[in-house]
C-alpha positions as CSV (number, residue, x, y, z in Angstrom):
1,M,118.6,121.9,118.8
2,L,117.7,124.7,116.5
3,I,114.1,125.2,117.5
4,N,113.4,128.1,115.1
5,N,114.6,125.7,112.2
6,I,112.4,122.7,113.1
7,T,109.2,124.6,113.4
8,S,109.0,124.9,109.6
9,Q,109.8,121.2,109.0
10,T,107.4,118.3,109.1
11,I,107.7,115.9,111.9
12,K,108.9,113.1,109.7
13,E,111.6,115.4,108.4
14,I,112.7,116.3,112.0
15,V,113.0,112.5,113.0
16,T,114.8,111.6,109.7
17,N,117.3,114.4,110.4
18,N,117.7,113.5,114.2
19,F,116.3,110.2,115.4
20,Q,116.8,111.3,118.9
21,T,113.7,113.4,118.6
22,A,111.5,110.3,118.1
23,S,111.3,109.9,121.8
24,V,109.7,113.3,122.3
25,F,107.1,112.6,119.7
26,E,106.4,109.2,121.2
27,K,105.8,110.9,124.6
28,Y,103.1,113.1,123.2
29,S,101.7,110.4,120.8
30,L,102.5,112.6,117.8
31,D,102.8,110.4,114.7
32,F,106.2,110.7,112.9
33,C,105.7,107.7,110.5
34,C,102.4,107.3,108.7
35,R,101.1,110.8,109.4
36,G,104.3,112.5,109.8
37,G,103.7,115.1,107.0
38,K,102.6,117.7,109.4
39,T,104.5,120.4,111.2
40,I,104.7,120.4,115.1
41,N,102.2,123.2,115.3
42,E,99.7,121.4,113.0
43,A,100.1,118.2,114.9
44,C,99.8,119.9,118.3
45,V,96.7,121.9,117.4
46,E,95.1,118.7,116.0
47,K,95.7,116.8,119.3
48,G,95.2,119.7,121.6
49,I,98.7,119.6,123.0
50,S,100.8,122.5,124.0
51,I,103.4,123.3,121.3
52,D,105.6,125.0,123.9
53,A,105.9,121.7,126.0
54,V,106.9,119.7,122.8
55,L,109.4,122.4,121.8
56,N,110.9,122.6,125.3
57,D,111.4,118.8,125.4
58,L,113.0,118.9,122.0
59,A,115.3,121.7,123.0
60,S,116.4,119.7,126.1
61,L,117.9,117.0,123.9
62,G,120.8,119.4,123.3
63,G,122.8,119.7,120.1
64,S,121.4,119.7,116.7
65,Q,122.9,116.4,115.7
66,D,121.8,112.9,116.1
67,N,124.3,111.4,118.5
68,S,122.8,108.1,118.8
69,G,125.2,106.5,116.2
70,M,122.1,105.6,114.1
71,H,122.4,107.9,111.0
72,F,119.8,105.9,109.1
73,S,119.5,108.3,106.2
74,E,123.2,108.0,105.4
75,W,123.1,104.2,105.2
76,S,123.1,102.3,101.8
77,L,119.6,100.8,101.1
78,D,120.8,97.2,101.2
79,F,122.4,97.8,104.6
80,L,119.2,99.6,105.8
81,I,117.1,96.6,104.6
82,D,119.3,94.2,106.6
83,Y,118.9,96.4,109.6
84,I,115.1,96.4,109.4
85,V,114.8,92.7,108.8
86,K,117.3,91.7,111.7
87,N,116.1,94.3,114.2
88,H,112.4,95.1,113.5
89,H,111.0,92.0,111.5
90,E,112.7,89.6,113.9
91,Y,111.4,91.5,116.9
92,V,107.7,91.4,115.5
93,K,108.1,87.7,114.7
94,R,109.3,87.0,118.2
95,M,106.8,89.0,120.0
96,I,103.6,88.1,118.0
97,P,103.2,84.7,119.8
98,V,104.1,86.1,123.2
99,L,101.6,89.0,123.0
100,Y,98.9,86.8,121.5
101,T,99.2,84.4,124.4
102,H,99.3,87.2,127.0
103,T,96.4,89.3,125.5
104,Q,94.2,86.1,125.0
105,K,94.9,85.1,128.7
106,V,94.0,88.5,130.0
107,A,90.8,88.7,128.0
108,T,89.8,85.2,129.3
109,V,90.5,86.0,132.9
110,H,89.7,89.7,133.2
111,G,87.2,90.3,130.2
112,S,84.0,90.1,132.4
113,H,85.2,93.0,134.6
114,H,87.3,94.9,132.0
115,P,85.5,94.3,128.6
116,E,88.1,96.5,126.9
117,V,90.7,93.8,127.2
118,I,88.6,91.5,124.9
119,K,88.6,94.2,122.3
120,I,92.3,94.6,122.7
121,A,92.9,90.9,122.2
122,E,90.9,91.0,119.0
123,A,92.7,94.0,117.7
124,F,96.1,92.6,118.4
125,E,95.1,89.3,116.7
126,S,94.1,91.4,113.7
127,V,97.5,93.4,113.7
128,A,99.4,90.1,114.0
129,A,97.8,88.3,111.2
130,E,98.1,91.4,108.8
131,F,101.7,92.2,109.7
132,Q,102.9,88.8,109.3
133,Q,101.7,88.7,105.7
134,H,103.0,92.2,105.2
135,M,106.5,91.3,106.3
136,Q,106.5,88.2,104.1
137,K,105.7,90.3,101.1
138,E,108.5,92.7,101.9
139,E,111.2,90.0,102.5
140,Q,110.1,87.9,99.4
141,I,109.3,90.5,96.9
142,L,109.9,94.3,97.6
143,F,113.2,94.1,99.5
144,P,115.0,91.7,97.0
145,Y,113.9,94.1,94.2
146,I,115.3,97.1,96.0
147,I,118.6,95.3,96.7
148,S,118.7,94.4,92.9
149,L,118.5,98.1,92.3
150,V,121.4,98.8,94.6
151,E,123.5,96.0,92.8
152,A,122.6,97.5,89.4
153,K,123.9,100.8,90.5
154,K,127.1,99.4,91.9
155,T,127.9,97.3,88.9
156,G,126.5,99.5,86.1
157,S,124.4,96.6,84.9
158,P,120.9,97.1,83.8
159,S,118.2,96.6,86.6
160,G,116.0,93.5,86.2
161,R,112.3,93.9,85.3
162,S,110.0,93.8,88.2
163,P,106.8,91.7,88.2
164,F,104.9,94.7,89.6
165,G,105.9,97.7,87.3
166,S,107.4,100.6,89.2
167,V,108.5,100.0,92.7
168,Q,106.0,102.7,93.6
169,N,103.1,100.1,93.2
170,P,104.2,97.7,96.1
171,I,105.3,100.6,98.1
172,R,102.0,102.3,98.0
173,M,100.5,99.0,99.1
174,M,103.0,98.6,102.0
175,E,102.4,102.3,103.2
176,Q,98.6,101.6,103.2
177,E,99.2,98.5,105.4
178,H,101.5,100.5,107.6
179,Q,98.7,102.9,108.1
180,T,96.3,100.3,109.0
181,A,98.5,98.6,111.5
182,G,99.2,102.1,113.0
183,D,95.6,102.9,113.3
184,E,94.8,99.5,115.0
185,M,97.6,100.0,117.6
186,Y,96.3,103.5,118.2
187,G,93.0,102.0,118.9
188,I,94.7,99.6,121.4
189,R,96.4,102.6,123.0
190,S,93.1,104.3,123.4
191,L,91.3,101.2,124.8
192,S,94.1,100.6,127.3
193,N,94.1,104.3,128.5
194,S,97.6,104.6,127.1
195,Y,98.7,101.3,128.4
196,T,97.7,102.1,132.0
197,P,96.6,99.0,133.9
198,P,93.7,99.1,136.3
199,E,94.5,98.7,140.0
200,D,93.3,95.2,140.2
201,A,95.4,94.1,137.2
202,C,97.5,90.9,137.8
203,T,101.1,90.5,136.6
204,T,100.2,89.1,133.2
205,F,97.8,92.0,132.6
206,R,100.5,94.6,133.6
207,V,103.1,92.8,131.5
208,S,100.8,92.6,128.4
209,Y,100.3,96.4,128.5
210,Q,104.1,97.0,128.7
211,E,104.6,94.7,125.8
212,L,102.0,96.3,123.7
213,Q,103.4,99.7,124.4
214,E,106.9,98.5,123.4
215,F,105.4,96.8,120.3
216,E,103.8,100.2,119.3
217,K,107.0,102.0,119.8
218,D,108.9,99.5,117.7
219,L,106.2,99.8,115.0
220,H,106.6,103.5,114.8
221,Q,110.4,103.2,114.4
222,H,110.0,100.4,111.9
223,V,107.5,102.2,109.8
224,H,109.5,105.5,110.0
225,L,112.6,103.7,108.5
226,E,110.6,102.3,105.7
227,N,108.1,105.2,104.8
228,N,110.4,108.1,105.3
229,I,113.9,106.8,104.4
230,L,113.9,103.4,102.5
231,F,110.9,103.9,100.2
232,P,111.6,107.4,99.0
233,K,115.2,106.5,98.2
234,A,114.1,103.3,96.5
235,I,111.8,105.3,94.3
236,A,114.5,107.8,93.4
237,L,117.1,105.1,92.7
238,E,114.7,103.3,90.3
239,Q,113.9,106.5,88.5
240,Q,117.7,107.3,88.2
241,L,118.5,103.8,86.8
242,L,115.6,104.0,84.4
243,S,116.7,107.5,83.0
244,K,120.0,106.2,81.8
């Protein structure tokens, strides 16, 4: 990886160009989705993290190209939307009831000795409720409109009128909701000591922390695909069609 080149890029640009780098930023809890508009140096200074450690881990990834087979920025928007729904939305829908059950059980059984798990259960309940509504708005309103823009470009037909004006309006709302969910999950990470269970934790306690960590990781990837790839391209496509 060309270290000299990436130090001048924002973190979200680095991950967009090479999704393999996401694992390094996850390791150091450096946000590459909602607050990914900072350089590595700016983010490390803010978090009190050694920039050399981050750069060394990035360098250890090897070549400058993303060899994961997931070149998301090259995909058509309708294909990307299909991927997001089938891989991220479906994952969230599947995991919400599982995590709700586990976090509530842990709060009931262990809350008297570990009061933080009560707050974690409450925070996750909030995330779950908000994100279910969020995904519904995307699947029923925003995503179909973006797909209609793709079809208009393919066929040369006029793009349909949207009920919300410019696509930038719902996108702005979705980005705000992404930020809220990300902040709440960061709060859960802090409460759980970065998902480190105490020594007296039972199996459900330990499993719930593993599930929460995986849920947060999926959320970061999910939001990255939307905020940094899908949404900017949708705005550009709409503007291109309207300028004709």
